[in-house]
C-alpha positions as CSV (number, residue, x, y, z in Angstrom):
1,M,-81.2,36.6,-80.8
2,K,-78.4,35.3,-83.1
3,I,-74.8,36.3,-83.5
4,R,-74.5,39.2,-85.9
5,K,-73.2,38.1,-89.3
6,Q,-69.9,39.8,-90.2
7,N,-70.0,42.0,-93.3
8,I,-68.3,45.1,-94.7
9,F,-70.7,47.5,-92.9
10,N,-70.1,45.9,-89.5
11,T,-66.4,46.0,-90.2
12,L,-66.3,49.6,-91.1
13,W,-68.4,50.6,-88.1
14,A,-66.1,48.6,-85.9
15,V,-63.1,50.5,-87.4
16,V,-64.8,53.8,-86.4
17,K,-65.6,52.5,-82.9
18,F,-62.1,51.0,-82.5
19,T,-60.5,54.4,-83.5
20,F,-62.7,56.3,-81.0
21,A,-62.1,53.8,-78.3
22,W,-58.3,54.0,-78.5
23,T,-58.4,57.8,-78.8
24,Y,-60.3,57.7,-75.6
25,V,-57.6,55.4,-74.1
26,V,-54.8,57.8,-75.1
27,L,-56.6,60.8,-73.7
28,N,-57.2,59.0,-70.4
29,A,-53.5,58.0,-70.3
30,L,-52.7,61.7,-70.4
31,V,-55.1,62.3,-67.5
32,L,-53.5,59.4,-65.5
33,C,-50.1,61.1,-65.7
34,F,-51.5,63.5,-63.1
35,I,-53.2,60.9,-60.9
36,P,-51.0,59.0,-58.3
37,R,-51.4,55.3,-58.2
38,G,-53.7,54.3,-55.3
39,K,-57.2,54.6,-54.1
40,F,-58.2,57.5,-56.3
41,S,-56.7,56.0,-59.5
42,V,-58.6,52.7,-58.8
43,K,-61.9,54.7,-58.5
44,Y,-61.0,56.4,-61.8
45,M,-60.6,53.0,-63.4
46,K,-64.3,52.3,-62.6
47,F,-65.3,55.4,-64.5
48,F,-62.9,54.7,-67.4
49,M,-64.0,51.1,-67.8
50,R,-67.7,52.0,-67.9
51,Q,-67.0,54.3,-70.9
52,F,-64.7,51.8,-72.6
53,N,-67.3,49.0,-72.2
54,W,-69.8,51.4,-73.9
55,F,-67.5,51.8,-76.9
56,M,-67.1,48.0,-77.1
57,G,-70.9,47.3,-76.8
58,V,-70.4,45.3,-73.6
59,N,-73.1,45.6,-71.0
60,Y,-73.6,43.6,-67.8
61,K,-76.0,42.2,-65.3
62,L,-75.1,41.9,-61.6
63,K,-76.4,39.4,-59.1
64,G,-75.3,39.4,-55.5
65,K,-73.2,41.8,-53.5
66,L,-69.6,42.2,-52.5
67,S,-68.7,41.8,-48.9
68,T,-67.7,44.9,-46.9
69,K,-64.9,42.9,-45.2
70,R,-61.4,44.0,-45.8
71,P,-58.9,42.8,-47.0
72,L,-61.1,41.0,-49.6
73,L,-59.8,38.7,-52.3
74,C,-62.3,37.9,-55.0
75,V,-61.8,34.6,-56.9
76,C,-63.2,34.5,-60.4
77,N,-63.4,32.2,-63.5
78,H,-61.7,33.6,-66.5
79,I,-63.0,33.5,-70.1
80,S,-61.5,36.6,-71.8
81,V,-60.0,40.0,-71.3
82,F,-63.5,41.4,-70.5
83,E,-63.6,40.2,-66.9
84,I,-61.2,43.0,-66.2
85,S,-63.2,45.8,-67.8
86,T,-66.6,44.6,-66.4
87,M,-65.4,43.8,-62.9
88,A,-63.8,47.2,-62.6
89,A,-66.9,48.9,-64.0
90,V,-69.4,47.1,-61.9
91,L,-67.7,46.1,-58.7
92,G,-64.7,48.5,-58.5
93,G,-61.4,47.4,-57.0
94,S,-58.3,46.2,-58.9
95,F,-56.6,43.0,-60.0
96,F,-53.7,40.6,-59.8
97,A,-52.6,39.9,-63.4
98,K,-49.9,37.9,-65.1
99,K,-46.6,39.5,-65.5
100,D,-46.4,39.7,-69.3
101,I,-49.3,42.2,-69.5
102,E,-47.0,44.7,-67.8
103,S,-45.0,44.9,-71.1
104,W,-48.0,45.6,-73.3
105,P,-47.6,49.0,-75.0
106,L,-49.5,51.7,-73.0
107,I,-52.0,49.2,-71.6
108,G,-49.4,47.8,-69.2
109,W,-48.5,51.3,-67.9
110,M,-52.2,52.2,-67.5
111,A,-53.0,49.0,-65.7
112,K,-50.2,49.6,-63.2
113,K,-51.6,53.2,-62.6
114,F,-55.0,51.6,-62.1
115,G,-53.6,49.5,-59.2
116,V,-53.1,46.2,-61.0
117,V,-50.4,44.1,-59.4
118,F,-48.4,42.0,-61.9
119,I,-47.3,38.6,-60.7
120,D,-44.9,36.1,-62.2
121,R,-46.7,32.7,-62.1
122,R,-43.6,30.6,-62.9
123,P,-42.9,28.1,-60.1
124,S,-39.4,29.6,-59.6
125,H,-41.0,33.0,-58.8
126,A,-43.7,31.6,-56.5
127,V,-42.4,33.2,-53.3
128,E,-42.0,36.6,-54.9
129,A,-45.6,36.4,-56.3
130,L,-47.0,35.5,-52.9
131,N,-45.2,38.3,-51.2
132,A,-46.6,40.7,-53.8
133,I,-50.1,39.5,-53.2
134,K,-49.7,39.7,-49.4
135,K,-48.2,43.2,-49.5
136,E,-51.1,44.5,-51.6
137,L,-53.8,42.9,-49.5
138,D,-52.2,44.4,-46.4
139,T,-52.2,47.9,-47.7
140,V,-55.4,48.5,-49.7
141,D,-59.0,49.0,-48.6
142,Y,-60.7,48.0,-51.9
143,P,-61.4,44.4,-53.2
144,L,-58.7,42.7,-55.3
145,F,-59.6,40.1,-58.0
146,I,-57.6,37.1,-59.0
147,F,-58.1,34.4,-61.6
148,P,-56.7,31.2,-60.2
149,E,-57.1,29.1,-63.4
150,G,-53.9,30.9,-64.4
151,T,-55.2,31.5,-67.9
152,S,-58.4,32.3,-69.8
153,T,-60.5,29.5,-71.2
154,N,-62.9,28.5,-74.0
155,G,-65.8,28.9,-71.6
156,A,-66.8,25.2,-71.9
157,Y,-65.7,24.5,-68.3
158,V,-63.7,26.0,-65.4
159,K,-60.1,24.8,-65.3
160,Q,-58.7,23.5,-62.0
161,F,-57.4,26.3,-59.7
162,K,-53.6,26.6,-59.1
163,S,-53.3,25.9,-55.3
164,S,-50.1,28.0,-55.1
165,M,-52.2,31.2,-55.4
166,F,-54.0,30.3,-52.1
167,D,-50.9,30.0,-50.0
168,V,-51.3,33.7,-48.9
169,I,-54.9,33.0,-47.7
170,E,-53.8,30.0,-45.6
171,K,-51.2,32.2,-43.9
172,T,-53.1,35.4,-43.5
173,G,-56.8,34.5,-43.1
174,V,-57.9,37.1,-45.7
175,S,-61.6,36.9,-46.6
176,V,-62.3,35.2,-50.0
177,Q,-65.4,35.7,-52.1
178,P,-66.2,33.7,-55.2
179,V,-67.5,35.4,-58.3
180,V,-68.9,33.6,-61.3
181,V,-68.9,35.1,-64.8
182,H,-71.1,34.0,-67.7
183,Y,-71.1,35.4,-71.3
184,R,-74.5,36.0,-73.0
185,L,-75.7,37.7,-76.2
186,R,-76.9,41.2,-75.6
187,D,-80.5,40.2,-75.0
188,G,-79.4,37.6,-72.4
189,T,-79.6,34.6,-74.7
190,K,-77.1,31.8,-73.7
191,I,-74.2,31.2,-76.1
192,N,-73.3,27.6,-77.1
193,D,-69.8,26.3,-76.6
194,E,-68.8,26.5,-80.3
195,D,-69.9,30.2,-80.6
196,L,-68.3,31.0,-77.3
197,A,-65.0,29.6,-78.3
198,N,-65.0,31.0,-81.8
199,H,-66.2,34.5,-81.1
200,F,-66.3,35.6,-77.4
201,A,-63.7,33.7,-75.4
202,Y,-60.0,34.6,-75.7
203,F,-57.7,31.7,-75.0
204,D,-54.8,29.5,-76.1
205,N,-55.9,26.2,-77.7
206,K,-52.9,24.4,-76.3
207,K,-53.9,25.1,-72.7
208,M,-57.5,23.7,-73.0
209,D,-58.3,20.4,-71.4
210,C,-61.7,19.9,-73.0
211,G,-64.3,21.6,-75.1
212,P,-64.0,23.2,-78.5
213,Y,-61.0,24.9,-79.9
214,C,-61.2,28.3,-81.6
215,K,-60.7,28.4,-85.3
216,I,-58.8,31.6,-85.2
217,E,-56.5,32.5,-82.2
218,R,-56.7,36.3,-82.0
219,S,-54.5,38.7,-80.1
220,A,-56.1,40.7,-77.2
221,F,-56.4,43.8,-79.5
222,S,-58.0,41.9,-82.4
223,Q,-60.4,40.2,-79.9
224,V,-61.6,43.6,-78.8
225,F,-62.1,44.6,-82.5
226,H,-63.9,41.3,-83.2
227,I,-66.4,42.0,-80.3
228,M,-67.0,45.5,-81.7
229,M,-67.8,43.9,-85.1
230,L,-70.2,41.5,-83.5
231,G,-72.0,44.5,-81.8
232,G,-70.9,43.5,-78.3
233,F,-72.4,41.1,-75.7
234,M,-73.5,40.8,-72.1
235,V,-71.5,39.7,-69.1
236,E,-73.5,38.2,-66.2
237,I,-71.6,38.6,-62.8
238,D,-72.8,36.5,-60.0
239,V,-71.3,37.4,-56.6
240,L,-71.6,34.4,-54.3
241,P,-71.5,34.3,-50.4
242,I,-68.1,34.0,-48.6
243,P,-67.5,30.3,-47.9
244,D,-66.1,28.9,-44.7
245,L,-62.5,28.0,-45.4
246,T,-61.5,27.5,-41.8
247,G,-58.9,24.9,-41.1
248,M,-58.2,24.2,-44.8
249,D,-54.8,24.2,-46.4
250,R,-54.2,25.9,-49.7
251,K,-54.9,22.7,-51.8
252,Q,-58.2,22.2,-50.0
253,M,-59.1,25.9,-50.5
254,A,-58.3,25.6,-54.2
255,E,-60.5,22.5,-54.5
256,N,-63.3,23.9,-52.5
257,L,-63.4,27.3,-54.3
258,H,-63.1,25.6,-57.7
259,K,-66.1,23.3,-56.9
260,I,-68.2,26.3,-55.8
261,I,-67.4,28.4,-58.9
262,S,-67.4,25.5,-61.4
263,D,-70.7,24.1,-60.1
264,E,-72.4,27.5,-60.3
265,Y,-70.9,28.1,-63.8
266,M,-71.9,24.8,-65.2
267,K,-75.4,25.0,-63.7
268,N,-76.2,28.3,-65.5
269,K,-74.0,27.9,-68.6
């Protein structure tokens, strides 16, 4: 299977789908006005994201199983905005996300209602961020996902993990489960690095350490539209066993988890 060539027909159909998708978002925002933030709103996010992925043409394949241990922090590599929609749709739970998403029109408000915890990753706000993570892990009974690369990437590799995000694990002993995400074409065909960077990944060229740059840096909204124009893709989610992190400090945890996820990602990329 090849990437769909862009033409006027694909563009017009994407406009129709994009319009319906955001109508769906607005209608669900109205529903969320009557749903308190918490366990039920997180379950509602699973339903919402399944429908939204259908609009986008994004399907998924799951391998492995989430642990039943709680609290549970799931650590995942990060290629684009679609980790959030697919993780929520397939595995449930909610997320830790960077602070600036909170200010996105409508999306930020909905994410907060869906149980997303926004953290400021600047070094000067490290203590505040860690306290927010600890508080959420102490109070919820569903899994929480975090992307310790600190940014999305071009998909050519997995960036080193920020060890500061593992300070709370060192101090609380929360269970940590690695999750690996690969992007494929809709029939499961692997995507080469150039096509991944130019069409499916969502990232900042300046933050990449290696691999190809994208020719056009899109906004999150235009990236969604671009995926609709391409007809969607597949997300493969591989849930790995919980590793033994006993006796490790946060830097050792970051290195160990990065190696587990990076090795698995590169092996199957």
